[in-house]
N, C-alpha and C positions, 0 to 999 in steps of 0.2 A: 672341242678342243678339250683335252684333259687337265685337269689340273693335280696338281699335289697339295694345293689348298695353302691354309695356315694353320693347321691342327695339328694334331701329335705324328702323323705322319711325317707332314713335310718339317716340322721342326725334329724330328729323329733323324730325319735323313739329310738334314743341312749340318748338323752337327757334327756328322760323321765324316764330312767332308774336308780332307785334309789340303786343299788348294787354295783355300780363300785365304788371304793374306799374302800369299805367295806371288813373286816376281816371275811373269810367263810372257812366252812370245806366241800369238798364236796367228795361224794362216789361214785363210778361207778363200774363196773364189773373189772377194774385194780386196785382198792382199793381207799385209801383214801388219799384227797390230801389239804393240809392246807394251805391258803395262802391269797392274796388278789385279790377282783375282779377287772382286772386293764382297760379290755378294752372287745369292742365283735366286731368282724369281719363282713364285709359286709355278710356273710352265716348266719349269727346269733347265731354264735360259742362264749360262752364265754372264754374269756382270764385271765386263773387265774395265779399269780407271787407268786410261792412259796417261803418260807424264803432264799433258797440256789442261788436263783434268775431264776432258771428253770420257763419257760413260757409256760404252760398246755393249750392247744385246747379244749373246753369241749361243744361235744353235746347235752349230756343227762344224767343226773345224779340226785341224792338226794342234795339239798345243804341246809346247816345251816348256819345261820348269828352270829357272833361271834365267839370266841375262841373254 
């Protein structure tokens, strides 16, 4: 497994992500997730917080910004 880590590279990459804090809709093989792009983990997965409070870890899928 490749990790971006918690050092300089990870922090610099994360600071440049303009999707964090945005409302998004994500579609993957499991269906549709609507929520807020909350964070990314050291493995590069996007963490999406759904309206019901569930935190989804997404490695791949199609994302649309906005409601």
